[in-house]
N, C-alpha and C positions, 0 to 999 in steps of 0.2 A: 504494500500500500504506500502511496505517496500523496502528500498534500502540498498544494502550492497556492499562493495568493494570486488572484487574477482580477481582471476588470470585465464586468458584463458589458458587452458591446452595445446593447440596445439602450441602456440608461447610464452607463459609466459607473455603476455601483461596484464597490470592492467586495469580492466574494472569495471563498475558499473552494478550490476544486480538489476533490478527493478521488484518486484513481485506485480502484481495487483490482488487482490483476488476478482474474479468475483461473488462469492456467497455472497458478502457483501450486506446488505439490500439496500444500495444506488444504487447498480447496479442490482437490482432484475428484471428490465424490459429488455427484449431482445433488444430494441432499444438503451438502454444505452451501452450494451455490443457491439452492432454493431458500435456505435459512437467511442468507444475505439479502435475497430479493424481498423476503417478508419483512426483514428489518428496515430496508430502504423504504418500503411502502408505509411502514409504521412511522418512520421519521417524517415523511411527507405530511402526515395527518396531525402531528403534534404541534402545539402552540403554547409553549411555557417558557418563562424567562430563564429557567435553569437548564434548558436544553438548547443546544445549537440548532437553529432553524435550518431545515433542508428545503430548498426551493424546487429542485429538479433532480431527477434520476434518469439515467439513460444507460443502456447496455449495448455493447457492440460485440459482434461475433469474431471478427478478425482485426486486431487481436482481441482475445476475450478480456474485455475490461468493463467494469461498472464504474460510471462517472457520477459523482454526487456533487451538486452545486449547493454549498452550504454558506451560512452566515460566517463572515470572517471575524474571528476572535483573536485578540492578542493574548499572549501568555503561553505557558507550557502545558504539557499533558500531565496532569496531576496523577492519574492512574499509572502511567509509565514511570513516573518518578518514584511512586510508592513501590512498584514492582522491582525497580532497580535497587532501591534502598534495601528492600527485603532480601534480594539475591546477594547483596554485599554483606549481609549480616548486620545491617544497621538497625538502630532503634527507631521505630515510627512513633512520632509524637501522638499521644492519645487525643489531644485536642484537635489535631488535624483529622484523625479518623472520625471523631465525633462530628466535625463539621461536614465532612463528605457524606457520612451516613445520614445526617439531617437533610442535606440537599437531595439525596436520592429519595428519601421518604417523602419530601415535599413534592417532588416531581412525579412520583409513581401514580397518584390519583388522576393525573392528566392523561395518562396513557390508556389505550384500550386494554381490555382484559387479555391476559396471556394464558396460553395453555402449555402443558409440559412439552408438547411437540414444538412450540416456538422456542423454548429454552434449550432443548437438546438438539445436537446435530444429527 
């Protein structure tokens, strides 16, 4: 996956383009691609200040890429920072985890109901 800042040509708005390469070995199974497609459709329906807005989703066959046009947000990826810290044996600040958990719980009611098939590959 790659994310890049871009400018929407029709109105000059700053956006983020996320390219998910579907031919990647991790996504080799059709059910993994289907789960990504469901997640993209879910993102298109959400409207919450705690979730990055997704305005458009498109998939190409050659090369196999899913493109998401999303709201451009400054800052780092908190989840990846937490994973990196944990892998290095670092201590994760309890107040940071509490903050992230609170944000997730605030956002969850805005999302459509999920089933186990949505959560599992």
